[in-house]
Every structure is written in structure tokens, then in C-alpha cells.
C-alpha positions in Angstrom: -16.2 -2.5 10.6 -19.8 -2.4 9.7 -20.1 -5.0 12.6 -18.5 -3.2 14.9 -20.4 0.2 14.3 -23.0 -0.4 17.2 -20.1 -0.7 19.8 -18.0 2.2 18.3 -18.4 6.2 18.7 -18.7 7.9 15.6 -15.2 9.4 15.9 -13.6 6.1 16.6 -15.0 4.6 13.7 -14.1 7.8 11.5 -10.6 7.6 12.5 -10.1 3.7 12.2 -11.4 3.6 8.8 -9.0 6.5 8.0 -5.7 5.1 9.0 -6.9 1.8 7.1 -7.6 4.0 3.9 -4.7 6.2 4.2 -1.8 5.0 6.3 -2.1 1.3 5.3 -3.6 1.9 1.6 -0.2 0.2 0.1 -1.5 -3.0 1.8 -4.9 -3.0 0.5 -4.5 -5.2 -2.3 -2.2 -7.4 -0.8 -3.5 -11.1 0.0 -3.7 -11.3 4.0 -1.7 -14.1 4.1 1.0 -12.4 2.3 1.6 -9.3 4.4 4.6 -10.1 6.3 6.2 -8.4 9.5 9.0 -6.7 7.6 6.4 -5.1 5.6 4.6 -3.9 8.7 7.6 -2.8 10.3 8.8 -0.8 7.3 5.2 0.9 7.0 5.2 1.9 10.6 8.8 3.4 10.1 7.5 5.2 7.1 4.7 6.8 8.9 6.4 7.9 11.8 8.5 9.8 9.6 5.9 11.0 7.5 3.3 12.0 9.7 4.8 11.5 13.3 5.3 9.1 16.1 1.7 9.3 17.4 0.1 8.8 14.0 2.7 5.5 13.6 1.6 3.9 16.8 -2.2 4.7 16.2 -1.9 3.1 12.6 -0.1 0.2 14.2 -2.8 -0.2 16.6 -5.7 -0.1 14.3 -3.7 -2.8 11.9 -3.2 -5.1 15.0 -6.7 -4.9 15.8 -7.9 -5.8 12.3 -5.3 -8.8 12.3 -6.9 -9.8 15.8 -10.2 -9.9 14.0 -9.4 -11.5 11.1 -7.6 -14.2 13.0 -10.6 -14.6 15.0 -13.1 -15.0 11.7 -10.6 -17.3 10.0 -9.7 -14.8 7.3 -6.1 -15.0 8.5 -3.6 -17.4 9.9 -0.9 -15.2 11.0 -0.3 -12.3 12.9 2.3 -10.3 11.2 2.2 -7.3 14.1 3.7 -10.3 16.7 7.4 -9.5 17.7 7.7 -6.0 17.1 7.8 -4.1 20.3 6.2 -0.8 20.6 8.8 1.7 20.3 9.4 4.0 22.7 7.7 7.2 20.8 
């Protein structure tokens, strides 16, 4: 995230951190290679129920961006968001 700081607006950086540290807190201690599609789908459904559809969509987008970066940097080998269609909120 710090590498992206120069190109992101302060509010965007703040919101991204908020979603990662809040909505995705349950996955924080899970090794990146052990996060599965079902884990992400279940958590997105929980977020939708607890915080609403817009929060769920944004949380999914933040995690998607994180995994795209992690794959590009060699930290992850798979993309657990793949195959999940964006639900019509």
C-alpha cells in the first residue's frame, strides 16, 4: 500500500485500508495461498448482510486489487476472486 501512496488520493488510501483492516480482518492471518474462492464468497455475503451491498462490492474490489498486485509481485499464485460474478446489487 505504501508503494501506491504517491498515486492515490488520501481518501482512497484511507478507504482501502479501512476495507482491508475491517471487512477482511478474518483473513488477515490466513496465508495467502490458503485463501479459497469459497472463503471470499462467504465473506462477501456476510458483508452484504451486515453492511449492505455497496460495502460488499467495494470490499470485493479492494481484495481483488490486492490479489492482482500480489500475483504480479509473486506473493500469490492463484486469484480467489476468479469465477465470482458481480451480483446485481
